C-alpha positions in Angstrom: 4.1 -26.6 22.6 3.9 -25.0 26.0 0.2 -24.7 27.0 0.8 -22.6 30.2 -0.9 -19.5 28.7 -4.0 -17.5 29.3 -5.5 -16.8 25.9 -8.4 -14.6 25.0 -10.2 -14.7 21.6 -12.0 -11.6 20.7 -15.0 -12.3 18.4 -16.6 -15.7 18.6 -17.8 -15.9 15.1 -16.8 -18.4 12.4 -13.1 -17.9 12.7 -12.9 -17.0 16.4 -15.2 -19.9 17.3 -13.2 -22.3 15.2 -10.0 -21.0 16.8 -11.4 -21.6 20.2 -12.4 -25.2 19.3 -9.0 -26.0 17.8 -7.1 -24.4 20.7 -9.2 -26.1 23.3 -8.6 -29.5 21.7 -5.0 -29.2 20.4 -3.4 -26.9 23.0 -5.7 -26.8 26.0 -4.2 -23.6 27.4 -4.3 -22.7 31.1 -7.3 -20.5 30.5 -9.1 -19.9 27.3 -11.5 -16.9 27.4 -13.8 -15.4 24.9 -15.0 -11.8 24.3 -18.1 -11.0 22.2 -20.7 -8.3 22.1 -23.5 -10.9 22.0 -24.4 -12.5 25.4 -26.1 -15.5 23.7 -23.0 -16.3 21.7 -20.9 -16.2 24.9 -23.3 -18.5 26.6 -23.4 -20.9 23.7 -19.6 -21.0 23.6 -19.5 -21.8 27.3 -22.1 -24.5 27.0 -20.1 -26.0 24.1 -17.1 -26.1 26.3 -14.9 -24.3 23.9 -14.1 -21.4 26.3 -13.6 -21.5 30.0 -15.4 -18.2 30.5 -16.8 -15.4 28.4 -17.1 -11.6 28.7 -18.8 -8.7 27.0 -16.4 -6.3 28.8 -12.9 -7.1 27.6 -11.0 -5.4 30.4 -10.8 -8.4 32.9 -9.6 -11.0 30.4 -7.2 -8.7 28.6 -5.5 -7.7 31.9 -4.7 -11.4 32.5 -4.0 -12.7 28.9 -0.6 -13.6 27.6 -2.0 -14.0 24.1 -4.9 -12.2 22.5 -6.4 -13.3 19.2 -8.6 -10.6 17.7 -11.0 -12.2 15.2 -13.0 -9.2 14.1 -13.6 -7.4 10.8 -10.6 -5.1 10.0 -12.0 -1.8 11.1 -13.4 -3.3 14.3 -10.1 -5.0 15.0 -8.3 -1.7 14.8 -10.9 0.1 16.9 -10.9 -2.7 19.5 -7.1 -2.7 20.0 -6.9 1.1 20.1 -9.6 1.5 22.6 -8.2 -1.3 24.9 -4.5 -0.4 24.8 -4.5 0.4 28.5 -6.2 -2.9 29.3 -3.6 -5.3 27.8 -1.3 -7.2 30.1 2.3 -6.0 29.8 4.2 -8.3 27.5 1.1 -9.6 25.8 1.3 -10.9 22.3 -1.6 -9.7 20.1 -2.5 -11.1 16.7 -5.5 -10.8 14.4 -7.2 -12.8 11.7 -8.3 -10.2 9.2 -8.0 -10.5 5.4 -6.1 -7.3 4.8 -2.9 -6.3 6.5 -1.5 -3.0 5.3 -4.0 -0.8 7.1 -4.5 -3.0 10.1 -0.8 -3.5 10.8 0.1 0.1 10.1 -2.6 1.7 12.3 -2.1 -0.7 15.2 1.7 -0.6 15.1 1.8 3.2 15.1 -0.1 3.4 18.4 1.1 0.3 20.3 3.4 0.8 23.3 6.8 -1.0 23.3 5.6 -3.5 26.0 3.0 -5.0 23.6 3.7 -6.9 20.5 1.2 -7.0 17.6 1.7 -9.6 14.8 -0.6 -9.5 11.8 -2.0 -12.9 10.9 -4.3 -14.3 8.3 -5.5 -17.9 8.4 -6.4 -18.9 4.8 -9.5 -20.7 6.1 -13.2 -20.1 6.2 -16.6 -21.0 4.9 -19.4 -19.2 2.9 -21.3 -18.7 6.1 -20.8 -16.7 9.3 -21.4 -17.1 13.0 -20.4 -19.6 15.7 -22.9 -22.2 14.5 -20.8 -22.7 11.4 -17.4 -22.9 13.3 -15.3 -26.0 13.2 -11.8 -26.8 14.4 -11.3 -28.6 11.1 -11.3 -25.5 8.9 -7.6 -25.0 9.8 -6.6 -28.5 8.7 -3.9 -28.3 6.0 -4.6 -24.6 5.6 -2.0 -21.9 4.8 -1.4 -19.3 7.5 0.1 -15.9 6.6 2.1 -13.7 9.1 3.0 -10.1 8.3 5.7 -9.2 10.8 7.4 -5.8 11.1 10.8 -4.8 12.5 9.1 -4.2 15.8 8.2 -7.8 16.4 10.2 -10.0 18.6 11.5 -13.3 17.1 10.3 -15.4 20.0 6.8 -14.0 19.6 6.8 -14.7 15.9 7.8 -18.2 16.6 5.0 -18.4 19.2 2.2 -17.4 16.8 3.7 -19.7 14.1 3.6 -22.6 16.5 0.0 -21.9 17.4 -0.9 -21.9 13.7 0.8 -25.3 13.3 -0.8 -26.6 16.5 -4.4 -25.9 15.3 -3.7 -27.8 12.1 -2.3 -25.4 9.5 0.3 -27.1 7.3 2.2 -24.1 6.0 3.1 -20.8 7.7 4.7 -18.0 5.6 5.8 -14.5 6.5 5.5 -11.5 4.1 5.4 -7.8 4.6 1.8 -6.3 4.9 1.9 -4.6 1.6 2.9 -7.7 -0.3 0.2 -9.7 1.5 -2.5 -7.2 0.3 -1.2 -7.2 -3.3 -1.1 -11.0 -3.5 -4.4 -11.7 -1.7 -6.2 -9.3 -4.1 -5.4 -11.9 -6.8 -5.7 -15.2 -5.0 -8.7 -14.3 -2.9 -10.3 -11.0 -3.8 -10.5 -11.6 -7.6 -11.9 -15.1 -7.4 -14.7 -13.9 -5.2 -15.5 -11.1 -7.6 -15.5 -13.4 -10.5 -17.8 -15.8 -8.8 -20.3 -13.1 -7.9 -20.1 -11.6 -11.4 -20.6 -15.1 -13.0 -23.7 -15.8 -10.9 -25.1 -12.3 -11.6 -24.9 -13.0 -15.4 -27.7 -15.5 -15.2 -30.7 -14.7 -17.4 -32.0 -18.2 -17.9 -34.2 -18.4 -14.8 -34.8 -21.8 -13.3 -34.0 -23.5 -16.6 -30.3 -23.2 -15.9 -30.5 -25.7 -13.0 -30.6 -28.6 -15.4 -27.5 -27.4 -17.2 -25.2 -27.0 -14.1 -22.2 -29.3 -13.8 -19.2 -29.5 -11.5 -17.4 -26.7 -13.3 -20.1 -24.1 -12.6 -20.6 -25.3 -9.0 -16.9 -25.2 -8.2 -16.4 -21.7 -9.8 -19.4 -20.1 -8.1 -19.2 -21.8 -4.7 -17.7 -18.7 -3.1 -20.4 -16.4 -4.5 -22.4 -17.3 -1.3 -20.5 -14.4 0.2 -20.6 -12.5 3.5 -21.5 -9.0 2.1 -20.5 -7.1 5.3 -17.0 -8.6 5.5 -16.2 -8.7 1.8 -17.4 -5.2 0.9 -15.0 -3.9 3.7 -12.1 -6.1 2.4 -12.6 -4.8 -1.1 -12.8 -1.2 -0.2 -9.9 -1.4 2.2 -7.7 -3.1 -0.5 -9.2 -1.0 -3.3 -6.1 -0.2 -5.4 -4.8 -3.8 -5.4 -8.3 -5.1 -6.2 -8.8 -2.7 -9.1 -5.4 -3.6 -10.5 -6.3 -7.3 -10.5 -9.7 -6.5 -12.1 -7.9 -4.6 -14.9 -5.5 -7.5 -15.5 -8.4 -10.0 -15.6 -10.4 -7.8 -18.0 -7.3 -7.5 -20.3 -6.7 -11.3 -20.4 -10.4 -11.9 -21.0 -10.4 -9.4 -23.8 -7.5 -11.1 -25.5 -9.3 -14.4 -25.3 -12.5 -12.8 -26.6 -10.7 -11.3 -29.6 -9.1 -14.7 -30.4 -12.5 -16.4 -30.4 -14.0 -13.6 -32.5 -11.2 -14.0 -35.0 -11.5 -17.8 -34.9 -7.8 -17.8 -34.1 -7.4 -21.4 -33.0 -3.6 -21.1 -32.5 -3.9 -18.2 -30.1 -6.7 -19.9 -28.2 -4.6 -23.0 -27.8 -1.6 -21.0 -26.7 -3.7 -19.3 -24.0 -5.2 -22.6 -22.8 -1.8 -24.4 -22.8 -0.2 -21.6 -20.8 -3.0 -21.6 -18.2 -2.9 -25.4 -18.0 0.8 -25.4 -17.3 0.5 -22.7 -14.6 -2.3 -24.6 -12.9 -0.2 -27.8 -13.0 2.6 -25.9 -11.2 0.1 -24.9 -8.5 -1.1 -28.5 -8.2 2.4 -29.6 -7.5 2.7 -27.2 -4.5 -0.8 -27.9 -3.0 
């Protein structure tokens, strides 16, 4: 892949910092700049050698950047791009990393001039912690990467962002419309996080439970160590889809509960067999 680009990463947290690490090692662009509101984070990133220079004021790097990766929470990403529209280099390709796409893509696309191209992106990678100190280039290894293009996007720019995702280690890049992304992600990401949080919150055994915890509980509740600021925003921004998935989950759980109450062994086995087959199909695609 051509590395003759000036790239700016906005937000040097977990994902932005990991992006910088991966790009520096795998692509080594002409210039890799970072923008962050925290001067210490910028200095740390420079000392780590994962950016060539860092800025609190985005104007200078944006004016010279061919590619801009906005790694901020959804509302902040929207606000940043809107407030910096006049600062982007003509012809720049802008992408983001936020976990919702409908609102982000809609609001940004509606105000973006024709000489800029915004492509919604969502790397399915992360950790249960936040901040540059937890960043790693390896979080993208074999991860899925979702793009949410619109009719405004140029095919060559879509190919560019796809190639970047593959270059940093992602194994699969798919494209869907923003609305479909939000509907599916409510099930595959939002609901599991809510279930993990709810499961941990059910605890009424105190410290006694520690001696009874096995791999199943650990695996199921790992993602309960959640970033409350980020996930509360994701849930509210994707409210209708999240509520729909909660309703479906409650309905399925209610059916299983009733079968257990009625000691309906046949029904319970049917439910288990169906779930096992669906999970095996997922395994074959992982």
